[in-house]
N, C-alpha and C positions, 0 to 999 in steps of 0.2 A: 505643470506642476513636476518638480522632479521626483521620482521614486525615491529619492534615496533623503529625503527630508522628512520632518516630520510630518505624522498624516496630517491632511488639513480637513476641509468640511467634506469631501469626497469620501476620506477613510469616516467621519464621525457622522456622517448624516444620518447613519441608523443605527447607531450604537444602542439606542433603547427601540427598535423597532420590532415589536411583535414577539412570537416564541420561536426560539430556534434549538439547536441541539447541542449548542455549546455548553449547558449546565450539565448532558449526559457524562460528560468526562468526569465528575466528581460526585454526583446524583447516586445513592445507594439505591433509589427506587426509580423504575425505568417506566413511562409510561409506554402502553402497545402502540399507540399512535402518534404520531407526530406531524405538526403543522408548521409548513414551510412558512418562512419570513414573507410579510405583506409585500416587500420589494420584490419579490418574485412576480405578483402580478401586477405591479405597477409598469405602464407602457408610455409613460410621458415624462419620464427624467430628463432634464437638459444634459447634453452630452457631457459638460464638466463634472456632473454629478454620477456619472459611469465610470464602474474601473475597467481598466483597460486590461487586456488579456494577450501575452504572447504564448506561441505553443513550439515547443521545443521536442522534435520528434513526433511525426504524426503517421503512425501504423494503425493497424486493426482496433489496438486497445484505444489509443490516443481517439481515433476517430468515435466509438461508444462514447467517451467521455464527452467528448466535444458536442455530441449531438443532445447532451442532458446540459450541457453549460449555455450553449446559443439561446435558448429562450427566455433566461434570466435576463430581466429588463433594465438589470442595474450593471450588467456587464457588457462588454464590447469585445470583441476578438479582432485586433488589429493587425495580425503578423504571426507567420510560422517560418522555422527554421526546420529544415531536414537537409540530410546528406544527399537524399536520392531525390532526384526533379521528380520523377513519376507521381512521389508521395506528397510532395510540394504542390504540384499542380493540382492533384485529387483535393488536398486539404482545403486549397485556396475556393476551388470550385463550391464545397459545401459550405465555406463561410459565405462567400459571395452570392450566394444563390439564397442565403438565409435570410442577408440584409437587404437583398436587391441592388447592389452596387458591384464595384470592381476596387474596393478599396482595401482587402487584405494585402500586404506586403510581404514578400517572399524571400529568405537569406538561406542560402547552403550551409553558413557558420553561424551556429548560434550566438557565437559573441558580438555579432553585429546587431543582433536582436537585443542583448542585454544592455547594449551599449546607447540605446533609445532611453531618453529620460522621460517620455510620456509613456512608458508601458509601467504599470502598477504590481501586475502579477502575472505568475508564468505556470503553466502545465506542463510537467516534464513527463513525457511517456516514450523516452528512448528504449534500447536496449538495456539489461539490468547495469551491463558494464560501465554505463554513462550517468545512472541515477544519482549517485553520490556526488560525482566530481560536478556534474551541472546545477545542481542542486544548491551546492558551497560557492559555485561562481556567480549563480543568480542571487542568492543573500549578499554577498558582497557587491555586488552591481545595484542593492538597495530594493530587489524584488521579493514580493512574498511569494511563495511556493506550494503548489498541490504537487507531488510527486509520485507517481506511480510506484508500487511494489515491485520486487523487493527493493528498499531505499539505498541498503547498501550490501555489497557482494561480499564483505567481510564483516568481521565485529570490529574492526578499526574503523571501517566506513561510518558503521552505525554511531560510532563514538563520537566522530569528526563532527558528524551532519550535526549532533545536539550541541556540541561545543560552537560551531560556527554562528547558529541561529541564535544562540543565548548571547554571544560577541555582539551581533549585527542587529539583535532585536527585531528580525523580521518574523511572519508568520510562516507556520509549516503545518501542512497536512498530510499526512501519509495516506498513499491511495488505498488502504486496508476499509472498504466501506462498508462492510458487513457490519462493522459497529453502529451503522447510520440506518439499518433495515429492520425493519419493526419485529421480526419473527425472533430475529438473532437476540434482540435487546431484552426481549420478553423472556427468552430462556434463561439469559445472565440474570434478568429481574429476580426469577425464581431462585436460583443459587444464592445469590448475595443478600436476600431476604429472609431464608431460611425456611424457605416453603418445601425444600427439599431435605429438611433435617439437615444435620451436620455435614458439610461438603466432604465427601470421600474420595472420589476420582472422576478427573477429566480427560474427555477421550476425544482428540484432534484427527481429523485424518489427511493425509499427504498423498501424492503420487509415489510409487516405489522409487526410491531414491536411484540416481544413476550418475555414474561419474566416466565421462569420455575426454580422452586427452589427444585423440587421433585429429591428422589436419585433413581436408577434403583436397583434392587434386587443384593444383595451382592453375589458374587461367588468366588471361590477360587483363592487367589493372585497367579499369574503365577511365574515361576522361572524368577527371573530379567535377565538370559542372553536372555531369549525369548520375555520378555515385563518387563522393570524396572517400574513399577507400582509407586514407590517412587518417580522417577525423571519424570516420565509421569504427574505426577500431579505438580512438580516442586512447585511454590511458590502460586498454589491454594489451599484453603482449603481440609482439609483431606476428604475421604469418599472412600467406600468400593470399590474393584474393581469390574467392570463389563465389559465384553468384547465388548458390543455395545459402551461405551466411545471411546476406543482408535479405532474402526473401522468408527469415524466420529459422533457417536451418542452425543459428548459433545456439539455440536452447539444447542446454545438457552438455554442452563445452565446458570444461571445468573454467578456461580462460576469460569466457563472457557470460557464465551463468551462476547463480548464487545457490552455495549449500548444496550440490548432489540434486538441484532441482526441487530439494523439500521445502524450500518457502515459495514456490508456486503456489502451493495451497496451505502452507503452514503459515505463513505471514498473517494468512485470515484466522485459520482454525486455531493456531497456538494463541493468538494475539485474543481472540474471544473467550480462550481457557483463561489464560491471564485475568482478563477482565472478571469472568465469574469468579474468581479465586481473589479477587480484591490485590492483586499482585501487580499492579502498573508500575510499581517503583522496585520489583525486585524481580527474580526468574528463579526457577528449579535449580538445585545445587548437585544433583546426580542426575547421569545418562547412563543408560545401560543399552545398547544395541542388541538386536536381534535379527532374522532373515524377516520378520513380518513387522515389527515394530521397535519403537524405541521407547523404553520406560523411564521415567523422570520422575524426581521426586522433590516437592518443595521444603524449606525449612519447617513449615507449618504441619506437616505430614500429608499431606493431600498429594496425591498421584495425579501425574499426568501420561497418559498413553497417546504416544503418536501412531497410528496405525497406518500401515501401506496399505494403498488401493490401487487394483493393477487398473490400465486403461485396455478398451473402453471399460465403462463403469456399469454395464447392464448387469451382470451378476456380481454382487458384493458377498456372497456367502452369508452365513448366520450373524455375523456382526453390525451389519448395518441395512436399513430399511431402504431399499432401492427409489421407491416414489418419493422420498424427502430431498432427492437432487444432489447437486455436487457441493462440495464442502460442509458435509456433515459434522455435526458435533453432538457431545452427550455429557451431559452433567449428571454426576449420581450423588446422592446423598443417603444418609442412614434411613430416610423417610420415602424417598422416592428419587425419579430421575425424570428428564426432559431431554429430548431430542428432536434437531431441527437441522433443516437444509436450505439449499437455494429454491426450492419448490414452494416454500413459505409455510407449509405446514407446521405444526408442532407435535411430538408424542409426548404422553407423561404416562407413567407407570400408575399414578394414583388415579383412581376412577373420578374422583370427584374433582379433582385437578384438570383430568383429561377434559371432564363435561364442560368447564370452563372456558379453557384454551379451542375446544372445536367450535366455540360461538364467534372465535376471534377471526378477523377480514384475513386472507391471504395475502401477502405480497411478495412478490418474485425477489429475491436476494441479490440478483445482478443489478439493478439499479443503483446510479451513482447520484442521482438528484439530491437527495436529501445531504449527503456527504459534501458534496459541491457546494450546496448552500450554506453548512455549517463554516465553510472553508471562507466564502466570500463575509459571509455575515461576520466572522472573525478578524478578517481583513478590516473591516470598518471599525468593530468595536476595540479591536488590539487585544481581546482575550482570547487564550489558548483555545486550537481546535480539537475536537475529541479526539484526534489522532496525531497529538504534537511529538515534538522529537523524543520527550522523555518516554512516552507511551510506545512509540516505534522503537527506541533502542532496545528496551528492555524485551518486547514480544520478539524482535528478530534476532538479539543475540541469544536467547532462548533456542529459535531455531537453528542458528548456527551453531551453538554446542552441540546440539543434538544430531546435526549432520556431521560434523567432526567426531563425534563418536562413533558415527557409522563407516565415515571413510577411514577412521583409524582401527576398528573392528574391536574397540575397547571401551570399558566403562570410563567415563570422565567426571570429576567433580571441579566443581567452579564458585569460586568464592563471589555470591553475587555483589559484594561492595566494591572490590578491586576488578573484577569481570575479568579475572586471571584464573588459568587452570592450576590445579592443586598438584604438584610435584609432578609435572608433564609438560617439558621442554618442548616436546616435538609441537603438540595440541597449541601451545602458546605461539610458537612461529608461523602457525597457520592462520593466526588473528588477524593477518594483514599480509598484503601482496605487493609486492614492487610496482610502481606505476611507471607506465612509459612515457618518455618526454614526445609528446606529440605535437606541440605546439610548433 
């Protein structure tokens, strides 16, 4: 099958199969428990009925994702591309061990993987600098894409992703998987259905922003077969090789990272606030930075507070309950509030509401299984994913606007329709970055 063609029976076989998470993108009421598609439990599908998967960039995060995807009976991982040989080999070992064979093909250049007509879907989990470019190249090659966050390191990147996926008709899922985790969905449901009263304030947590433009000391450039430094840099500006970059030391570097690291958590927590405020088609209009937080305001009057948390996260002071885990959010209405995080517990201010929530089963917030399941079910049905390009664009741009207010050390106002800053040429120039010619 050519992955550039109209979806055939492989894509359509489960269009009506079972309960999935797709409806969560539009439904106002969100159930606490999710049920995976029956396809996840099938183990006798013919090879022609399986979706083929290629992986682009396989580090620690991708390995985590892939371990959730490999058990899907209707998906088959067939190829991995990574510029580092050690990571390619580790990925192949993981995949081949799972399937009990030696079939997984390896590539140092992901363009070779995208050239294969027998690959339907790709999982993109490179460093931030590559997410947008790789996702758009994959769509233009006829692939459906699950892309880790942050999906774009600039506002322009996020806009371009939505445009390309609309033009190509491909399916896109942003890796903001907390929309597919039960405790977060339940907290959002309380806000959206009026059980907290009139929504007043949304609180999202992020790392303390950082802005680093320094270069690490130059080291000899390795053999491209072991690590292709030019391809690792990709669209980012050139700088000399240092082994710490490819080992994860790129984080916090402006050239490689997203929004002063604000999107590391903000892509999740601000996204959940957007969802709770029924603001998936808009974003806050005002952003006011301080040393400890960024205060934002929506056109409907609801306030969004982006709160900076120090690392490590053992002592969070009076503002957050430590036992709730990482990526906590809080939604406040005029009749009560709810707070939750990755540990799965929900805390509500109203005693009667807390009594009901205490009966709910805890679900760890880091699991990606339901989110990936939503993606593959959407590939088959050709329906929008829960974190489709429009959802991603608005929540990511809200994060980028907040980050720019912190970088520039001044309040910013943005027009949510044009996504341009009002009377601030400097901020508008920072909405995009020049891309290096890496090809």
